N, C-alpha and C positions, 0 to 999 in steps of 0.2 A: 159158406163157400164164396158168396158174393163179396164179403169184406176182404177175403184173401185175394180175390181177383182184382178188386179195387186197389188194394195195397200194391199188388204186383204191377198193375198198370201205372200207378203213380211212381213206383220205383223205376220202371223202365223209362218213363218220361224223364225223370231226373237224370238217369244214366245217359239218355240220348242227348239231353241238353249239355251235360258235363262233357260228353265226347265231342260235341260240336264246338264247345268253347275251347277244348284242348287243341282241336284241329286248327281253330282260328289263331290261337296263340302260337302254334307251330309255324303257321303260314307267316305271321307277322315277324317271328324270330328269324325265319329264312330271309325275309325281305331286309331285315336289319343287317344280316351277314352280307347280302348283296350290296347294301349301301357302304359297308366297310371296305369291300373289295374295289370300290370306286366305279361300279357299273353305272350305266346310264340311268340315273334316278333324278327325279326333280327334288328341289329343296324341301318341298312340302312333304314328300314321301319319306325323305331321310328323317325329318323331324318326327313324323308319326312312328317310324321304326324305332327311333331312339326312345320315345315315350313308351311304346309297347314292350320294348326289351326290359326297361326298368320296371314296368308293371308286372312282367313275367317273373322277375326276381322277387318282387314284393309278394306275388301270389304264393311262391314257395315258402315264405315265412308266415303267411297269413294264417294257415290252419293252426299253428302252434299258438299264435297270439290270440286267435278267437277262442281256442280251447281254454287258455288261461283266463281270459276275461269271463268266459261263461261260467267256469268253476268259481271264480271269485264273486261274480254277481249272484249266482244261486246261493252260495254260502252266506252272503250278506242278506239275501232275502229270507233264508231260513232263520237267521238270527234275529230278523226284524221284529216279529211278533213276540218272541221270547224276551227280547230286550225291553220292549215297551211294557209287557206284563210284569217283568221283574221290577221296573222302576215304580209302576203304579200300585203294585200289590201291597196291601197292608202287612203282609207277612214277610216282605223283603225290604225294599228301600222306603216304602210308605210315603210316596209323593202322589196322593190321589187327586191330581189336578190335570186331567188330560188336555184341556185347552191351553193351560200354561205351558205344559211340556211341549206340545206341538208348536206353540208360538215361539218358544226358545229355540226349537229346531230350525224353524224358518228364519228367525233373526240371526242365528249363528251362520246359516248358509249364506244369507245376504251379505253379512260382514266379511266372511271368508272369500266369497266370490269377488267382492269389491277390492279386498287386499291383493288377491292374485292377479286381477286384471288392471286395476287403476294405480295401485301403490307400487307393488313390486314388478308389475307388467310382465309376469311370467307367461301369461296366456293372453292372446289377443281376442277381444270381443268382436264378433261378427255383427256388422251393422245392417242397414237395409230395412229396418222396421219403421214404417210410417206411423203417424199418430192413429190413423184409422185402423191399421192392423193391430196396434197395441191395445186399442180400446175394444175391438171386436173379437180378438183372439187371445192375446196374452192375459188380459185381466180375467176373462172367463176361465181360462186354464188354471190360473193362480187361485181363483175362488173355488173351483171344483177340487183342486188339490188340497186346499185348506179344509174343505168340507170332508173329504175322504179321510184325512189324517185325524181330524177332530172326532168324527163319529166312530171311526175305526178304533182309535185309542180308548174312547169312552166305553165301547162295548166290552173291553177287557176288564172293566170294573164289575161286570155282571155275569159274563160267560167265560168259559175256558178258551184257551188258544186253539185247541183242537176243534171245538165246536164252531168257533169263529171262522176257522179255515174251511170247514165244511160248508158254511153259509156262503163263503166267497166263491164256491163252485158255481153259483148262479150268475157270475160275472158275464159269461157269454150270452146268457139270456137277456140281461139288461142291455148289453152292447148291441145285440142284434135288434131288439125292438126299438131302441133309441135311434140306431142307424137307419132302420126302415122308416121311422117317422120323419127323418130329415133327408131321405132319398139316397143314403149311402149303401143300404142293403135292400135286396129284393125278397119279398115274401114268397115262400114256396112250401109245398106240402112236406118235402124232405126236411127243410130247416125247422118247420113247426114241430115235426115229430122229434127231432133232436132236442129242441128246447123243452118239449114235454118230458122226455127221458131225464134230462138234467133236473128239472123241477121236481119230478116224482122222487128222484134219488135224494134230493135235499129234504123233502118232506119226510121220507122214511128215516133219514139220519136224525132229523129233529125229533121224530117220534121216539127214537131210541135213546135220546138224551135223558140222563137220570134226573138232573136238577136243572130244568130249563127256566131262564129268566126272559120274559117277553120284552122287558125294557132293553136288555142286551141285544135281543134279536132285532128290535126296531133300530137301535143304533147301528148295528152291523149292516143291515140291509140298506140303511141310509148311506153308509159309507160305500156300499157296492154301487148304488145309484150315482153317487158323486164321482167314483172312479170311472164308471162307464161314460158319464158325461164328459169327463176330462179326456178320455180316449177319443170320443167323437170330435171334440173341439180340436184335439191334436191332429186328427185325420183331415179335418177341414183346413187346419192351419198349413199342413204340408201339401195336400193334394189340390185343393181349390185355390189356395193363395200362393202356393209354390215357394214357401219360405222354409229353408233348411238351416238349422243352427247346430253348432257343436254342443256337447253336453254342458260345458261351463257357461256358454252363452245362454243356453236355455235356462239354467238355474239362476244366472245373473238377472234375467228379466222376470222369471216367475216367482222366485223366493220372496222379494219385497212385497209383491201383490198378495201372496199367501200370508205373510206376516201381518200385513195391514188388515186382511180379512179376519184373522184370528184375534187381533188386538181388541176389536169391538166386543165379541162375545166374552172374552176374558174379563173385560171391565165389568160387564153386567152379571156374569154368571159365577166367576171364581174369585175375583179380587176381594170381595167382602168376606168370603170364607177364609181366604189366606190371611186377611187382616185380623179376623177374630181369633185365629190360632197363633198369636204373637208369642215368641218370635217365629218368623217364617221357618218352616221346615224345608230348608234349602241346602241340600248337600252339593256344594259347588263343584267339587272334583268329580263326583259321580255324574252330575248333570252335564258337565263339560265333556266328559268322555262319551256320554250318551249322545250328545249333539254331534260330536265328531263321527261316531259310528253311523248316525243317521245321514250325515253329509256323504260319507263313503257309500252308504246304501243307495241314496238317490243318484249319485254319480255313476255307480256301477250299473244301475238300471238303464240310464241313458247310453252308457258305453256298450252294454250288451245288445241293446236294440240297434245301435248304429254299426256294430262290428261283426255280428253273427247273422246267420240265415234265419228265416222264419221257421224252418223245420227244427233247427237246433233249439230255438227259444221255446217252441211249443212242447217238444219232447221233454226238455229239461224242466219246463214248468210243471208238467204232470208229476214227474219224479219229485220235484221240490214240495209239491202239495202233500204227498204222502209222507215225506220226511218230516215236514212241519207237524203233521198230525201225530205221528208216532213219537217224535222227539219231545213234543210238549206233554204227551201222556207220561213220559218218563221223568220230566223235570218238575212238573207242577202237580201238587196233590189234588187240585180241583179238576184235573183233566182225567176223567175215567171213561174209557171206551167200552162200549158194549157191542155184542154181535150185530144188533140191529143198526147201530152207528156205522159199523164197517160195511155192512151190506148196502145201506143207503148211499154212503159216500162212494163205494165202488161203482154203484149204478150211475151216480152223477158224473164220476170221472170217465166212465164209458161214454156218456153223452158228450163230455168235453173232448175226448179223443175223436169221436165222430165229427164233431164240429171243426176241430183242427184239420182233420183229413179233408173235409169238404172245402175249407179255405185254401189248403195247399193245392188241391186240384184246380181251383179257380185261378190261383196265382200262376200255376204252371201253364194253363191254357192262355193266359195273357202274355207269358214270356215266349212261348213257342213261335208265334208269328214274327216277333221281333228277331229271334235267332234265325229263323228260316230266311227272312229278308236279307239279313246280314250275310248269311252263308251263300245265298244266291248271288249277291253282289260280289263277294270274294271270288267265287268260281268264275264269274264273268270276267273279272279283272285278270285272274290267272290265265284264262283262255286267250285274252287279248295279248298278254305278255308273251305267251308261248308262240302265238302267230307272228308277233313282231320279231321274235328271235330266230324264226325260220330263215334260211338263206334265200335270197331272191332267185326266181326262176331264170333259167337261161333264155336269153332273147327278149326278156321283159325290160 
């Protein structure tokens, strides 16, 4: 009963915020009409009305664009694990070099971003990055991104895509505890309970795995820690340092750092193996298409984050996780799901949903005061305008 009341409360808050925003847009549109009729308006108000009118027209087109981006982004994410597994698997392409594969991905992204921004100048790179911000934020983000891709792809050599996805359900746990360690999250009994539910679900899912490889588990959990660290650095990058970049700019700065971080382990871990199996098993066309898909995947992730709401991302993320598990079980022979697998993963997903719901409530509580202040200011201005338009009293 309580979860339903909490969901209803969250939904009513969202509806309230949506109603207030609609009313604000209507007020701004009315002021734009007044500016067109030539009423007594200041130049600053006319400029604001023009901006808000164009914003209102953009808002009418935004839902369709956001929906399209969300579908494309989630489709790319669903295909991500299957694509890497397909290339690395000895039964498919047979390119068992996860570090080399990931290094090629980042090198391809770096070259493509350079061509788009510096050679063809299709997209403008956003500046404003000082050397201090680059060293303390961009390089750690690139290093953690490289660690995530390297360890995550290495795990596919030992465990199935479905089981790897189940282990990824521990991501909120890693993000929460790392965030609490750096002061971005506050410890509470409720959050500790949610984290415990997620952890128990993953343990149950692991217990139900038919052929478990602890090497693959260690690789995958290392990738989870790397991704959680990257998200924490991203939050510090945006919130504490106030830097916001478009998706191409972010990839332009991060990809070379990731490529450099992957080049060193490739030299020491995989180059000798590739040299011993001369000639190199290097399917050029397949790897080029794979790199292009990875670039589209990374770009779609940044676009989805920047163009859709937190609620859309979280709900679609839960659906995506289930689709990845079920689809990989159909595509790969090593992905065999058991009842215990599904029960444990369902318990972990329930914990993830509770975590998302808690985060949305927190975000809504932060948005409400801002909306209320803006509404109060608009009402005060409307009242002053109405008083000014009243006819003067006789004899005054």
